[in-house]
C-alpha positions as CSV (number, residue, x, y, z in Angstrom):
1,M,0.0,0.0,0.0
2,N,1.4,3.4,-0.9
3,N,2.3,5.9,1.7
4,A,-0.2,8.8,1.7
5,S,2.7,11.2,1.9
6,T,3.8,10.4,-1.7
7,H,0.4,11.3,-3.2
8,Y,0.1,14.9,-4.6
9,D,-2.4,16.8,-6.7
10,V,0.4,18.4,-8.6
11,I,4.2,17.8,-9.0
12,V,6.0,20.7,-10.3
13,I,9.5,20.0,-11.7
14,G,11.9,23.0,-11.3
15,A,12.1,25.5,-8.4
16,G,13.0,28.5,-10.4
17,S,11.5,31.5,-11.8
18,V,8.3,29.9,-13.0
19,G,8.1,26.8,-10.7
20,T,8.2,28.5,-7.5
21,P,5.4,31.1,-8.0
22,T,3.5,28.4,-9.7
23,A,3.8,26.2,-6.6
24,L,2.7,29.2,-4.4
25,S,-0.3,29.8,-6.7
26,L,-1.3,26.2,-6.7
27,A,-0.9,25.7,-3.0
28,K,-2.9,29.1,-2.5
29,A,-5.7,27.2,-4.5
30,G,-5.7,24.5,-1.9
31,L,-3.9,21.8,-3.8
32,K,-1.3,19.5,-2.5
33,V,2.0,20.3,-4.3
34,L,5.4,18.9,-4.3
35,V,8.2,20.7,-6.0
36,L,11.4,18.8,-7.1
37,D,14.7,20.2,-8.2
38,A,18.1,18.7,-8.8
39,L,19.8,21.8,-7.3
40,P,20.4,22.8,-3.6
41,S,17.8,25.5,-3.2
42,A,15.3,27.6,-5.1
43,G,16.4,29.7,-7.9
44,Q,19.9,28.1,-8.3
45,G,19.4,27.3,-12.1
46,S,18.7,30.5,-14.3
47,N,16.8,32.5,-11.7
48,K,19.9,33.8,-9.8
49,H,21.5,34.9,-13.2
50,A,18.6,37.3,-14.1
51,I,19.3,41.0,-14.0
52,G,15.8,41.6,-12.5
53,G,14.0,43.6,-15.3
54,I,10.2,43.1,-15.3
55,R,8.3,44.4,-18.2
56,A,5.0,44.2,-20.0
57,T,6.4,45.9,-23.0
58,H,6.2,43.0,-25.4
59,S,5.0,42.6,-28.9
60,D,2.1,40.1,-28.4
61,P,-1.1,39.9,-26.0
62,A,0.0,36.7,-24.4
63,K,3.2,38.2,-22.9
64,I,1.7,41.6,-22.3
65,R,-1.2,40.1,-20.3
66,L,0.9,37.6,-18.4
67,C,3.4,40.3,-17.5
68,L,0.8,42.9,-16.6
69,R,-0.4,40.5,-13.9
70,S,3.2,39.9,-12.8
71,I,3.8,43.5,-12.4
72,E,0.7,43.6,-10.2
73,I,2.1,41.0,-8.0
74,F,5.6,42.4,-7.8
75,S,4.6,46.0,-7.2
76,T,2.1,45.1,-4.3
77,W,4.3,42.3,-2.9
78,K,5.6,44.2,0.1
79,E,2.1,45.6,0.9
80,I,0.5,42.2,0.9
81,Y,3.2,39.8,2.1
82,G,5.5,42.0,4.0
83,D,8.8,41.1,2.2
84,D,11.1,43.8,0.6
85,I,11.9,42.3,-2.8
86,E,13.4,45.7,-4.0
87,W,10.6,46.5,-6.5
88,H,11.3,49.7,-8.3
89,K,8.9,51.3,-10.9
90,G,11.4,52.7,-13.2
91,G,9.8,51.9,-16.5
92,Y,11.4,50.9,-19.7
93,V,12.7,53.0,-22.6
94,F,13.5,51.6,-26.1
95,V,15.8,54.1,-27.9
96,A,16.0,55.0,-31.5
97,Y,19.1,56.4,-32.9
98,R,18.3,55.3,-36.5
99,E,15.3,55.3,-38.6
100,Q,15.1,51.5,-38.8
101,E,14.5,51.3,-35.1
102,E,12.2,54.3,-35.0
103,R,10.1,52.6,-37.6
104,T,10.1,49.2,-35.9
105,L,9.4,50.8,-32.5
106,K,6.4,52.9,-33.8
107,E,4.9,50.0,-35.6
108,L,5.1,48.0,-32.5
109,L,3.7,50.8,-30.4
110,R,0.3,50.8,-32.3
111,K,-0.1,47.2,-31.6
112,Q,1.0,47.4,-27.9
113,Q,-1.4,50.3,-27.3
114,S,-4.2,48.1,-28.8
115,Y,-3.4,45.5,-26.3
116,G,-3.9,48.1,-23.5
117,L,-0.3,48.6,-22.6
118,N,0.5,52.0,-21.1
119,I,3.2,53.1,-23.6
120,S,3.9,56.2,-25.7
121,W,6.5,57.7,-28.2
122,L,8.9,60.4,-26.9
123,D,10.7,62.5,-29.2
124,A,14.4,63.3,-28.5
125,S,13.8,66.5,-26.4
126,D,11.2,64.7,-24.1
127,L,13.4,61.8,-23.9
128,V,16.4,63.6,-22.6
129,K,14.1,65.4,-19.9
130,L,13.3,61.9,-18.7
131,I,16.9,60.5,-19.0
132,P,19.1,63.6,-19.0
133,Y,22.4,61.5,-19.4
134,L,21.5,60.0,-22.7
135,N,23.6,60.8,-25.6
136,R,21.7,63.3,-27.7
137,E,23.8,63.0,-30.8
138,G,21.6,61.2,-33.4
139,L,18.9,60.6,-31.0
140,I,15.5,60.4,-32.5
141,G,13.3,59.4,-29.7
142,G,12.0,56.2,-28.2
143,T,9.2,54.4,-26.5
144,Y,8.5,54.8,-22.8
145,S,6.5,52.5,-20.6
146,P,6.3,53.9,-17.2
147,D,4.8,51.0,-15.3
148,D,7.4,48.5,-16.0
149,G,10.3,48.1,-13.3
150,S,12.7,45.9,-11.7
151,A,13.2,43.9,-8.5
152,S,15.7,41.5,-7.0
153,P,15.5,37.9,-8.5
154,L,17.1,36.4,-5.4
155,L,14.9,38.2,-2.9
156,S,11.7,37.5,-4.9
157,I,12.4,33.7,-5.4
158,H,13.1,33.4,-1.6
159,A,9.8,35.2,-0.9
160,F,7.8,33.1,-3.3
161,Y,9.5,29.9,-1.7
162,K,8.9,31.0,1.7
163,H,5.1,31.7,1.3
164,A,4.6,28.6,-1.0
165,R,5.7,26.7,2.0
166,Q,3.5,28.4,4.3
167,Y,0.5,27.6,2.1
168,G,1.7,23.9,2.2
169,A,3.9,23.3,-0.8
170,E,6.7,20.8,-0.1
171,F,10.0,21.4,-1.9
172,H,12.6,18.6,-2.3
173,F,16.1,19.7,-3.4
174,N,19.0,17.7,-4.6
175,E,16.6,15.4,-6.1
176,P,16.6,15.0,-10.0
177,V,13.8,13.3,-11.6
178,M,15.0,10.1,-13.2
179,E,11.7,8.7,-14.6
180,M,8.3,9.8,-15.5
181,I,5.5,7.1,-14.6
182,V,3.0,6.9,-17.5
183,R,0.4,4.3,-17.8
184,G,-2.2,4.3,-20.6
185,G,-1.1,7.6,-21.9
186,K,-1.6,9.3,-18.5
187,I,0.7,10.7,-16.0
188,Q,0.8,8.8,-12.6
189,G,3.9,10.4,-11.0
190,V,7.7,10.5,-11.1
191,K,10.6,8.6,-9.7
192,T,13.7,10.5,-8.5
193,T,16.9,9.5,-6.9
194,K,15.4,9.4,-3.7
195,G,11.8,8.1,-4.0
196,T,8.6,7.7,-6.0
197,Y,5.8,10.3,-6.0
198,N,2.4,10.0,-7.3
199,A,0.3,12.6,-9.2
200,K,-2.1,13.0,-11.9
201,V,-0.5,16.4,-13.0
202,V,3.2,17.0,-13.5
203,V,4.2,20.5,-14.6
204,N,7.5,20.8,-16.5
205,A,8.9,24.1,-15.4
206,A,12.6,23.0,-15.7
207,G,13.8,26.0,-17.7
208,A,17.0,25.2,-19.7
209,W,16.7,21.5,-18.8
210,A,13.0,21.1,-20.1
211,K,14.0,19.2,-23.1
212,S,15.7,16.2,-21.3
213,L,12.5,16.1,-19.0
214,G,10.4,15.8,-22.2
215,N,12.6,13.0,-23.4
216,L,11.6,11.0,-20.4
217,V,7.8,10.8,-21.8
218,G,9.0,10.4,-25.4
219,L,8.4,14.2,-26.3
220,T,10.7,16.4,-28.3
221,I,10.3,19.9,-26.6
222,P,12.0,22.5,-28.8
223,V,13.9,24.3,-26.2
224,Q,17.6,24.8,-26.2
225,P,19.9,27.0,-23.8
226,D,21.4,30.1,-25.1
227,S,24.2,31.5,-22.9
228,H,24.0,35.1,-22.1
229,E,26.5,37.3,-20.2
230,A,25.7,40.1,-17.8
231,A,27.5,42.5,-15.3
232,I,26.9,44.8,-12.4
233,T,28.7,47.9,-11.2
234,E,29.5,49.5,-7.9
235,P,26.6,51.5,-6.5
236,V,26.4,55.1,-7.5
237,Q,23.9,58.1,-7.0
238,R,20.6,57.8,-8.8
239,L,21.4,58.8,-12.4
240,F,18.3,57.5,-14.4
241,D,15.2,55.3,-13.7
242,P,14.1,53.4,-16.7
243,M,15.6,50.4,-18.4
244,V,17.3,51.5,-21.5
245,V,17.3,49.1,-24.3
246,D,19.0,49.5,-27.6
247,I,17.8,47.1,-30.3
248,R,20.5,48.1,-32.9
249,P,22.5,45.0,-34.0
250,A,26.2,45.2,-33.6
251,K,29.2,42.8,-34.0
252,G,28.7,40.2,-31.2
253,S,25.3,41.4,-29.9
254,A,21.8,41.7,-31.3
255,N,20.9,44.3,-28.8
256,F,21.9,45.3,-25.2
257,Y,20.0,46.8,-22.3
258,F,21.0,48.5,-18.9
259,Y,19.3,49.9,-15.8
260,Q,20.1,51.3,-12.4
261,H,18.8,49.1,-9.6
262,K,16.9,50.6,-6.7
263,T,20.2,50.1,-4.5
264,G,22.3,52.1,-6.9
265,Q,24.2,49.4,-9.0
266,I,23.9,49.6,-12.9
267,L,23.2,46.2,-14.4
268,F,23.6,45.3,-17.9
269,C,23.3,42.6,-20.5
270,I,23.5,41.7,-24.1
271,T,21.7,39.4,-26.5
272,P,24.6,37.7,-28.1
273,S,24.8,37.3,-31.9
274,P,25.2,34.8,-33.0
275,N,23.7,32.6,-30.3
276,I,26.0,30.8,-27.9
277,W,24.2,27.5,-27.6
278,G,24.9,25.1,-24.7
279,F,25.0,24.9,-21.1
280,D,28.6,26.7,-20.8
281,T,28.1,29.4,-18.1
282,R,31.8,30.6,-17.8
283,E,32.5,34.2,-18.2
284,T,34.3,35.4,-21.4
285,S,37.0,38.0,-21.7
286,S,35.1,39.5,-24.9
287,F,32.0,40.5,-23.0
288,L,32.9,43.4,-21.0
289,P,34.9,45.4,-23.6
290,M,32.1,44.8,-26.2
291,V,29.1,45.8,-24.1
292,S,31.0,48.8,-22.3
293,K,31.7,50.3,-25.6
294,R,28.0,50.1,-26.6
295,I,26.7,51.4,-23.2
296,V,29.0,54.4,-23.1
297,E,28.0,55.4,-26.6
298,V,24.4,55.6,-25.4
299,M,25.2,57.1,-21.9
300,P,28.8,58.6,-21.8
301,S,28.6,59.6,-18.1
302,L,28.8,55.9,-17.0
303,Q,32.2,55.5,-18.6
304,H,34.2,55.8,-15.1
305,I,31.8,53.6,-13.1
306,R,33.6,50.4,-11.8
307,V,32.4,47.1,-12.8
308,R,32.1,44.7,-9.9
309,R,31.6,41.3,-11.5
310,T,30.4,39.6,-14.5
311,W,28.5,36.2,-15.0
312,R,26.7,34.1,-17.6
313,G,23.2,32.5,-17.4
314,L,21.1,30.4,-19.8
315,Y,18.1,31.5,-21.7
316,P,15.9,28.5,-22.6
317,M,15.2,29.5,-26.3
318,T,12.4,28.5,-28.7
319,P,12.6,28.6,-32.3
320,D,10.3,31.7,-32.6
321,G,11.1,33.4,-29.2
322,F,7.9,32.8,-27.4
323,P,7.3,30.5,-24.5
324,I,5.7,27.0,-24.6
325,V,2.7,26.8,-22.4
326,G,0.0,24.1,-22.6
327,W,-1.1,20.5,-21.9
328,S,0.5,17.7,-23.8
329,K,-1.8,15.9,-26.2
330,E,0.5,12.8,-26.1
331,V,0.6,12.5,-22.3
332,E,-2.4,13.3,-20.3
333,G,-1.6,15.4,-17.3
334,F,1.8,16.6,-18.6
335,L,1.7,20.4,-18.5
336,L,4.4,22.4,-20.1
337,A,5.6,25.8,-18.8
338,V,8.9,26.1,-20.6
339,G,10.9,28.1,-23.2
340,M,10.8,31.5,-21.5
341,C,13.5,32.9,-23.6
342,G,15.3,34.5,-20.7
343,Q,11.8,36.2,-19.5
344,G,10.9,33.6,-16.9
345,Y,11.5,35.9,-14.0
346,M,9.0,38.6,-15.3
347,L,6.5,35.9,-16.6
348,G,6.7,33.6,-13.6
349,P,4.0,35.1,-11.1
350,G,1.5,35.7,-13.9
351,L,2.1,32.4,-15.6
352,G,1.8,30.6,-12.2
353,E,-1.7,31.9,-11.8
354,L,-2.6,30.9,-15.5
355,L,-1.2,27.3,-14.8
356,T,-3.2,27.0,-11.6
357,R,-6.4,28.1,-13.5
358,M,-5.6,25.3,-16.1
359,V,-5.1,22.6,-13.3
360,I,-8.4,23.6,-11.5
361,Q,-10.3,24.3,-14.7
362,S,-11.3,27.7,-13.9
363,P,-10.2,29.9,-17.0
364,L,-10.5,33.5,-17.3
365,P,-11.9,35.0,-20.7
366,Q,-8.4,35.9,-22.0
367,D,-6.7,32.6,-21.4
368,D,-7.9,31.0,-24.6
369,E,-6.0,33.7,-26.5
370,I,-2.8,33.5,-24.4
371,L,-2.7,29.5,-24.7
372,S,-3.3,29.7,-28.5
373,I,-0.4,32.0,-28.9
374,L,1.9,30.0,-26.6
375,S,0.6,26.5,-27.8
376,P,3.2,23.7,-27.8
377,Y,1.6,22.7,-31.2
378,R,1.9,26.1,-33.1
379,E,4.0,26.3,-36.2
380,F,7.0,28.3,-34.6
381,A,7.0,30.2,-37.9
382,G,7.3,33.8,-36.7
383,Q,9.8,35.7,-34.6
384,E,9.0,37.5,-31.2
385,K,9.9,41.4,-31.9
386,L,11.2,42.3,-28.6
387,K,13.2,39.3,-27.5
């Protein structure tokens, strides 16, 4: 006879940016939840490598709506739960120094506004009023979304974990999943290095490791890790508020972005071009000279600030740059929440609530559209415009 303690309503695999807030949401709904992770504690995969940006400024209604809800959760967290996760409503600015970027951003702007996003175009004179230290030479303008912001990924994941446990969710660390138990095409549970656990629903929230988990049930999940490098400076006086994003491509990078954290440090990152596929997270000698040059061109006043450290993390990428969210048709009870393309931190809280609604079969009117866009069975033909 099976021990009752091994029976759960839902097993979540992955205690990261998606899995941990999902566990909190599921547990709040009254479900018995087990979270399994191969690493020693919550957020030790890709979450701890995130730089903390949280935006609803995307190019599609699915991510806009999920992130609008995430922003509500992040921005009210301290008020509701009491934890300081260093939320700062600084906004996001996408700058345009060339007509190509101006055209792209203005085309996206119309679509974003039609989805209810609070975003507007600022010409160069208004943009430098908002960010006085921007390089004005060649500046055309940019989009500004004031409700976006940032928080601490480490403080956030600990807060989600702490409150998920308070609501009854169990977390098992240092316990990789070795086998998925499937009978008659239906999920029955999982086997780990330490035991067997039963559940009718298993959520794949394994981030960069999502594909190997899918292989355990015979699914080929089109997610592969892309290695991105980031850095943080010493803390300095407040210079600017918004995250600044420059989508101009250059040698070695498709775009770059930087912001000043609530505590004063400047954090910055690039999107590498070409992609750096694989699980290698060792820092490189080429990143800092390349990205520093780009940042100083956009904001010259940052040139004398000292960099404290650099690091690399993994972006679980899909062929079209959109997440994969939905039930598996091949294996009943297997729920995919993977391929966040480096945006798991900002998507996680809103996505966790969506996954809970899917499990308890209590959808909101907008959920069908979100799930259609993020379906595991879409064609993967397009490309997300603001990856």
